Every structure is written in C-alpha cells, then in structure tokens.
C-alpha positions, 0 to 999 in steps of 0.5 A, spaced: 500 500 500 502 506 498 503 512 503 497 516 499 492 510 500 494 509 507 493 517 508 486 516 505 484 510 509 487 514 515 483 520 513 477 516 512 477 513 519 478 520 522 472 522 518 468 516 520 469 518 528 468 525 527 461 524 524 459 519 529 462 524 535 466 519 537 473 522 537 471 528 543 464 526 545 459 531 547 458 527 553 465 528 555 465 535 556 464 536 563 471 532 564 475 535 559 480 542 559 478 548 555 482 545 549 479 539 548 472 542 549 473 547 543 476 541 539 470 537 540 465 542 538 469 544 532 469 536 530 461 536 531 460 541 526 461 535 521 457 530 525 452 526 522 445 523 524 449 517 527 452 522 532 445 522 536 445 514 536 446 511 543 452 513 548 459 514 546 461 507 547 456 505 542 458 510 537 465 508 538 464 501 537 460 502 531 466 505 527 471 501 530 467 494 528 468 497 521 475 499 521 479 493 521 482 488 526 487 493 529 481 498 530 477 492 533 483 490 538 484 497 540 476 497 542 477 490 546 483 494 550 479 500 552 473 495 554 477 492 559 478 499 563 471 501 566 475 504 572 478 509 567 473 510 562 466 508 565 462 502 566 457 504 560 463 506 555 466 499 557 460 495 556 458 498 550 465 496 547 465 489 550 461 486 544 468 487 540 471 482 544 467 476 541 461 478 539 462 481 532 458 478 526 460 471 524 462 470 516 458 464 514 459 457 516 459 454 509 465 459 508 468 456 514 468 449 512 471 450 506 477 454 509 478 449 514 478 443 509 483 447 505 487 448 511 487 441 513 487 438 506 482 433 508 474 433 508 471 436 515 467 429 516 474 425 516 476 429 523 469 431 526 463 427 527 459 434 527 461 441 526 456 447 528 455 454 527 460 460 530 460 460 537 464 467 538 467 471 532 472 477 533 477 481 529 482 476 526 478 469 527 471 466 529 470 459 533 466 453 531 463 448 536 465 441 533 466 434 536 471 429 534 470 422 531 472 419 538 466 424 541 471 429 544 468 436 544 473 441 541 473 448 538 475 450 531 478 456 530 478 459 523 481 466 520 476 471 517 476 471 509 481 476 507 484 478 514 491 478 511 490 483 506 486 487 512 492 487 517 497 489 511 492 495 510 492 497 517 499 496 518 501 501 513 496 506 516 499 505 523 506 506 520 504 512 516 500 515 522 507 513 527 511 517 522 506 523 522 506 523 529 514 523 530 514 529 525 508 533 527 508 532 535 515 533 538 513 531 545 510 524 543 517 522 540 519 519 547 513 514 546 517 511 540 511 511 536 515 508 530 518 502 534 511 501 538 507 500 531 513 495 529 512 491 535 504 491 534 505 489 527 509 484 528 505 481 533 499 481 528 503 478 523 504 472 527 497 471 529 495 470 522 499 463 522 495 458 526 500 453 526 504 458 531 498 459 535 498 452 536 505 451 538 504 457 543 498 454 546 501 447 547 507 450 550 503 455 555 499 450 557 504 446 560 507 452 563 500 453 566 499 446 569 505 447 573 503 453 576 496 451 577 493 458 577 490 458 570 489 452 565 489 451 558 485 447 552 489 441 549 491 442 542 488 437 537 494 437 532 491 433 526 486 439 526 491 444 525 493 448 519 495 455 517 488 458 517 485 453 522 486 451 529 483 445 533 483 445 541 479 441 546 473 445 549 474 450 554 470 448 560 466 454 564 462 460 562 466 466 558 467 471 562 464 476 557 458 473 558 454 478 562 452 473 567 458 470 568 460 473 575 453 471 578 455 464 577 453 460 584 459 459 588 464 463 584 469 465 589 470 472 586 476 474 590 480 468 589 478 468 581 481 475 581 488 473 585 488 467 580 488 471 574 493 476 576 498 470 579 497 466 573 499 472 569 505 474 573 507 466 574 508 466 566 512 472 565 517 471 571 518 464 572 517 462 565 518 468 561 512 466 556 505 469 557 499 470 554 498 477 552 491 478 550 487 476 557 481 480 556 474 477 558 473 474 551 479 470 552 477 467 559 472 462 561 471 461 569 468 456 573 466 454 580 469 456 585 475 459 582 477 456 576 480 460 570 481 457 563 485 462 557 483 461 550 486 464 544 493 464 544 495 468 538 499 473 541 504 471 546 509 475 550 516 473 552 521 476 557 529 474 557 532 472 564 535 479 565 528 482 564 525 478 568 530 479 574 529 487 573 521 486 573 521 482 579 526 486 583 522 492 581 516 489 583 519 487 590 521 494 591 514 497 591 512 491 595 517 493 600 516 501 599 523 501 598 523 507 593 530 508 593 532 501 590 527 502 585 529 508 583 536 505 583 534 499 578 531 504 573 538 508 573 542 501 573 538 499 567 538 505 563 530 507 563 532 514 566 537 518 563 544 519 567 543 526 567 537 526 572 538 525 580 536 518 582 534 521 589 529 526 585 526 520 581 525 516 588 522 522 591 517 522 585 516 514 585 514 515 593 509 521 591 506 515 586 506 509 590 505 511 597 497 514 596 496 507 593 500 502 598 496 497 601 489 500 598 484 496 594 482 497 587 476 501 589 479 506 593 484 508 587 482 512 581 486 509 576 485 515 571 488 520 576 494 515 577 495 514 570 495 522 569 500 522 574 505 517 572 505 520 565 507 526 568 513 523 571 515 519 565 515 526 561 519 530 567 524 524 567 525 523 560 523 516 560 522 513 553 517 507 551 520 501 551 517 498 544 520 491 546 516 491 552 509 493 549 506 487 550 508 486 557 505 493 558 499 492 555 497 485 558 499 488 565 494 494 564 489 489 561 489 484 567 489 489 572 483 492 569 479 485 568 481 483 575 478 489 578 472 487 574 472 480 577 473 483 584 472 491 585 476 490 592 481 487 589 488 488 592 493 487 586 499 488 591 497 482 595 495 478 589 502 479 586 506 478 593 507 471 593 509 470 586 514 475 587 516 473 594 517 466 591 522 469 585 526 473 590 527 467 594 529 462 589 533 467 584 536 472 589 537 468 596 544 466 598 544 459 595 542 461 589 547 466 588 552 461 590 550 457 585 550 462 580 557 464 582 559 456 581 556 456 574 559 462 572 566 459 574 565 453 570 563 457 564 569 461 565 573 455 565 570 451 559 571 458 555 578 458 557 579 450 555 576 452 548 580 458 547 587 454 549 585 448 544 583 453 539 590 456 540 594 450 541 597 452 547 596 451 555 590 456 558 594 461 562 592 467 565 596 471 561 593 469 555 586 469 557 585 475 561 585 480 556 579 476 552 576 475 559 576 483 560 573 484 553 568 479 554 565 482 561 565 489 558 561 486 552 556 483 557 556 489 561 553 493 555 549 487 553 546 487 559 544 494 560 541 494 553 537 488 554 535 490 561 532 497 558 526 493 557 523 490 563 523 496 569 520 502 567 513 500 565 512 496 572 512 503 576 508 506 571 503 500 568 502 496 574 500 500 580 
C-alpha cells in the first residue's frame, strides 16, 4: 500500500469518528480542559445523524467494528478499563471482544478443509455454527470422531490483506506523529507500531498459535493458577486451529460473575498470579487476557483461550521486573529508583534521589489500598507526568508486557472491585526473590559462572594450541565482561520502567 492510500484510509477513519462524535464526545465535556472542549465542538460541526445514536461507547464501537482488526483490538483494550473510562463506555465496547458478526459457516468449512487438506467429516463427527467471532478469527463448536468436544478456530476471509492495510496506516500515522508532535517522540511511536505489527503478523499463522498454546499450557499446569485447552494437532493448519473445549462460562458473558459459588476474590488473585507466574518464572505469557479470552468456573477456576499473541521476557528482564516489583512491595523507593538508573530507563543526567522522591509521591497514596479506593485515571495522569519530567522513553520491546499488565489489572478489578493487586502479586514475587536472589542461589550462580569461565578458557587454549594461562586469557576475559556489561544494560532497558508506571 502506498503512503497516499494509507493517508486516505487514515483520513477516512478520522472522518468516520468525527461524524459519529466519537473522537471528543459531547458527553465528555464536563471532564475535559478548555482545549479539548473547543476541539470537540469544532469536530461536531461535521457530525452526522449517527452522532445522536446511543452513548459514546456505542458510537465508538460502531466505527471501530468497521475499521479493521487493529481498530477492533484497540476497542477490546479500552473495554477492559471501566475504572478509567466508565462502566457504560466499557460495556458498550465489550461486544468487540467476541461478539462481532460471524462470516458464514459454509465459508468456514471450506477454509478449514483447505487448511487441513482433508474433508471436515474425516476429523469431526459434527461441526456447528460460530460460537464467538472477533477481529482476526471466529470459533466453531465441533466434536471429534472419538466424541471429544473441541473448538475450531478459523481466520476471517481476507484478514491478511486487512492487517497489511492497517499496518501501513499505523506506520504512516507513527511517522506523522514523530514529525508533527515533538513531545510524543519519547513514546517511540515508530518502534511501538513495529512491535504491534509484528505481533499481528504472527497471529495470522495458526500453526504458531498452536505451538504457543501447547507450550503455555504446560507452563500453566505447573503453576496451577490458570489452565489451558489441549491442542488437537491433526486439526491444525495455517488458517485453522483445533483445541479441546474450554470448560466454564466466558467471562464476557454478562452473567458470568453471578455464577453460584464463584469465589470472586480468589478468581481475581488467580488471574493476576497466573499472569505474573508466566512472565517471571517462565518468561512466556499470554498477552491478550481480556474477558473474551477467559472462561471461569466454580469456585475459582480460570481457563485462557486464544493464544495468538504471546509475550516473552529474557532472564535479565525478568530479574529487573521482579526486583522492581519487590521494591514497591517493600516501599523501598530508593532501590527502585536505583534499578531504573542501573538499567538505563532514566537518563544519567537526572538525580536518582529526585526520581525516588517522585516514585514515593506515586506509590505511597496507593500502598496497601484496594482497587476501589484508587482512581486509576488520576494515577495514570500522574505517572505520565513523571515519565515526561524524567525523560523516560517507551520501551517498544516491552509493549506487550505493558499492555497485558494494564489489561489484567483492569479485568481483575472487574472480577473483584476490592481487589488488592499488591497482595495478589506478593507471593509470586516473594517466591522469585527467594529462589533467584537468596544466598544459595547466588552461590550457585557464582559456581556456574566459574565453570563457564573455565570451559571458555579450555576452548580458547585448544583453539590456540597452547596451555590456558592467565596471561593469555585475561585480556579476552576483560573484553568479554565489558561486552556483557553493555549487553546487559541494553537488554535490561526493557523490563523496569513500565512496572512503576503500568502496574500500580
């Protein structure tokens, strides 16, 4: 797609939002400063009849639904944060999670047969209508020949072209923002878009999703906080995926949280701890944990589905994540600030003690308080001010983690309005600290490093045809550790900043 075509699509999207009064809706005027209020009034000069149909969330949902997969995913994310945007707004957007209009069953059958290179009847004894439809794919209920109930996911027709077009529009929008809004450059819009586009591209090959689902299911079985369905490998192709049927009620169902016997506090804790265990202990996490991808059952059983977007963290990133979470749990703001400087999240030109003071101003008002006592909208506004004051840039490599953290916290709040996210996080973080940073763990790490160094010396000596002496190896070792230091600083600049700013 050319830039001109992408620009036309971008303008078209803005025009549809303005016509529906969904950019700066009139209902938001009492809560906005003078500048946005004036902008909204100017935009409403171009509004159409649809601007008077329904609440702001409903108007926005109608526009997003017809604007492509990326726009729909934005709506799904917004729908998880009723605490920020309001219950009515989130509820109006919630149908974007899994209740979009499905495409015909006949087309789904044909596409599945093409993807699997065999007739549907050779695998399934029955194949029903779509039970859920979202931005990228839809799911059908089916039964294997041996009687096992399964869900069959199939990509939407033409979704690959839609994603390519959306990606081009996003890339152009990012470049426009960089050129015209200098203040937004620290948010790294170009790199951010590249991360989003890459995740979408991987989501379009269901063979990758099958592999990720299988790996994550094994991880979840070890932790016990969440469960996942099994992959039926003979029902997997590039555009089709078969999983065993997820037990329970979709969390997107309006009545899901009213199930008799449901332990809502335990369920919220299981969601938060399941996500953190995946990220900290294993470095692989489900990166799309909105209500449409979660099933619940009594008393506190939670099952995740739709593994199209997974996130990964390296060992060093996981260490920084755990240590910063631990610092906040212990209310050790000086240590948290030092970690940010150590990792390179905050430029060295700033004062570490001033940054610690800023973190204290953010952390203390919410320490030990449950979700219902914290205004997330006000907190996020304060956090954004702090990141700007200390020249903190977005870490594109952690976009999926940041986005998932915000989503999970929002879903947990909806499950249990009194949810204490710090109490939920404590046992997972405490376990990681005890395992990885205890004296025994440090001694083990030192022994491993020594063994690795000796092995390296032996390999170098063999390659040079001479004994491994200190004289020969010392310069190489010094260079090696210098390189490791710089690599660590660069790689770990991915894991810490978001914790102070997305997890509170």
